[in-house]
Structure formats: C-alpha cells, structure tokens
C-alpha positions in Angstrom: 0.0 0.0 0.0 1.6 3.3 -1.1 0.8 6.7 0.3 0.4 9.2 -2.5 -0.2 12.1 -0.2 2.7 14.3 0.4 3.4 16.3 3.6 2.8 20.0 3.1 6.1 21.6 2.1 7.5 24.4 4.3 7.1 27.8 2.8 9.2 30.8 3.5 8.2 34.5 3.3 10.7 36.5 1.2 11.0 40.2 1.3 13.0 43.0 -0.3 14.3 46.1 1.4 15.7 49.2 -0.3 18.7 51.2 1.0 18.2 54.4 -1.0 21.4 56.2 -0.6 22.4 59.8 -1.3 25.5 61.7 -0.1 26.0 59.6 3.1 22.3 59.5 3.9 19.7 56.8 3.8 15.9 57.2 3.2 13.8 55.9 6.1 10.1 55.6 6.4 8.3 55.7 9.7 5.7 52.9 10.0 2.2 54.0 10.8 -1.1 52.1 11.4 0.3 48.8 10.1 0.1 46.6 13.2 3.8 45.9 13.0 6.5 48.2 14.5 4.4 51.3 14.2 6.3 54.4 15.1 9.6 52.9 14.1 11.6 53.7 11.1 12.3 51.2 8.4 13.2 51.4 4.7 11.1 51.0 1.5 10.2 47.3 1.6 7.7 44.6 0.7 7.1 40.9 0.0 7.6 39.1 -3.3 4.3 38.5 -5.0 5.4 35.1 -6.4 7.0 34.4 -9.7 8.8 37.7 -9.3 12.6 38.3 -9.5 14.2 40.1 -6.6 15.0 43.3 -8.5 11.6 43.4 -10.1 10.0 43.2 -6.7 12.2 46.0 -5.4 11.4 48.2 -8.4 7.7 47.6 -7.9 7.9 48.4 -4.2 9.9 51.6 -4.8 7.2 52.8 -7.2 4.3 51.8 -4.9 5.7 53.4 -1.7 7.9 56.3 -2.9 6.7 57.1 -6.5 10.2 56.6 -8.0 11.5 54.4 -10.8 14.7 52.5 -10.4 16.5 50.8 -13.4 17.5 47.2 -12.7 21.1 48.1 -13.5 21.0 50.7 -10.7 20.1 48.1 -8.0 22.7 46.0 -6.2 21.9 43.2 -3.8 24.0 44.1 -0.8 22.9 41.6 1.8 20.7 38.7 2.9 19.2 38.0 6.3 17.6 34.8 7.5 15.2 36.1 10.1 13.0 34.5 12.8 10.2 36.5 14.3 6.6 35.2 14.6 7.5 33.4 11.4 10.6 32.6 9.4 11.7 34.9 6.6 14.5 35.6 4.2 15.1 39.3 3.5 17.1 40.6 0.6 18.6 44.1 1.0 19.2 46.1 -2.2 20.9 49.5 -2.6 20.4 52.2 -5.1 21.8 55.7 -5.4 20.2 56.6 -8.7 16.5 56.8 -9.5 14.0 58.8 -11.6 11.1 60.8 -10.3 10.4 62.9 -7.2 10.3 61.0 -3.9 7.0 61.2 -2.2 5.0 59.3 0.4 2.6 57.3 -1.7 1.2 55.3 1.3 0.3 57.9 4.0 -2.0 55.3 5.5 1.0 53.1 6.3 3.8 55.7 6.6 3.7 59.0 8.4 7.2 60.2 7.7 9.6 59.7 4.8 13.0 61.4 5.5 16.7 61.3 4.9 19.0 60.4 7.8 22.8 60.2 8.0 23.6 56.5 7.7 26.0 56.7 10.6 23.6 58.6 12.8 20.3 56.8 12.7 17.3 57.7 14.9 16.9 55.5 18.0 13.6 54.1 16.8 14.7 52.0 13.8 13.2 48.5 13.4 16.0 46.3 15.1 16.6 43.9 12.2 16.7 46.9 9.7 19.2 48.7 12.0 21.3 45.5 12.0 21.1 45.2 8.2 22.3 48.8 7.8 25.2 48.2 10.2 26.0 45.0 8.3 26.1 47.1 5.0 28.4 49.7 6.6 30.8 46.8 7.7 30.5 44.9 4.4 28.8 41.9 6.1 26.8 40.3 3.3 24.9 37.6 5.3 23.4 37.5 8.7 20.9 35.6 10.9 18.6 37.6 13.2 16.2 36.5 15.9 17.5 33.0 16.4 19.2 33.8 19.7 
C-alpha cells in the first residue's frame, strides 16, 4: 500500500528592502497604522508576489511606496538576512543611489514620515533587524541571521 499524499512543504516568506542612498544619507520611512513596528523607522520594503525576480519586486515596491523608478542596473543586492520573528523569513537588501522621479510618500495610510538620515547617525527608533542590516552594510557583512538567539 503506497501513500500518495505528500506532507505539506514548508514555505518561506521572502521580502525585499531598499537602501536608497544619497550623499551619506539613507531614506527611512516611519511605519504607521500597520500593526507591526508602528512608530519605528524602516526602509522601503515589501514581499515578493510570487514568480517575481528580486530586483523586479524592489522596483515595484519603490514605485508603490515612494513614487520613484529605479532601473535594474541601478540596483545592487548588498545583503541577505535569515530572520526569525513570529514566522521565518529571508530578507534581501538592495541598494540604489540613482532613480527617476520625485520622492513622495505614496502610502500615507502606512507611513507618516519619509525622510533622509545620516547613515552613521540613525534615529533611535529604527526597526531592530533593519538597523542591523544597515550596520552590516556599513561593515560589508553580506549575510546574517537575526532573531535565532
């Protein structure tokens, strides 16, 4: 007797995060009314929609959240984080210092501040794993695990 049912395969949430950089500064957005880390700064970010390449997802999120266009050639994958919170995730961090369009907060229902900060003088209220990813980038650390302690 053979069992043709397969156990459900583990699925992983994958997200992209943008380090938009300009003259030693990084663009941060303060989360608002999302139910996760509200009042804390993060970066432009979002989940992959499925059947979507990493850079394509980041370009989509930058347009949706900040109204800018980024060419694939202007994006560089600068880090990966395997993260454990309420669920398990893999986060890709991408950087760009060139884009088209004027930055604006396109999601005021989820973000109440979009502002530049010196990358080596971040506000205290940065989402902890995002702060760690920024520190990793500054130290040229390409991979990290977070939340497994």
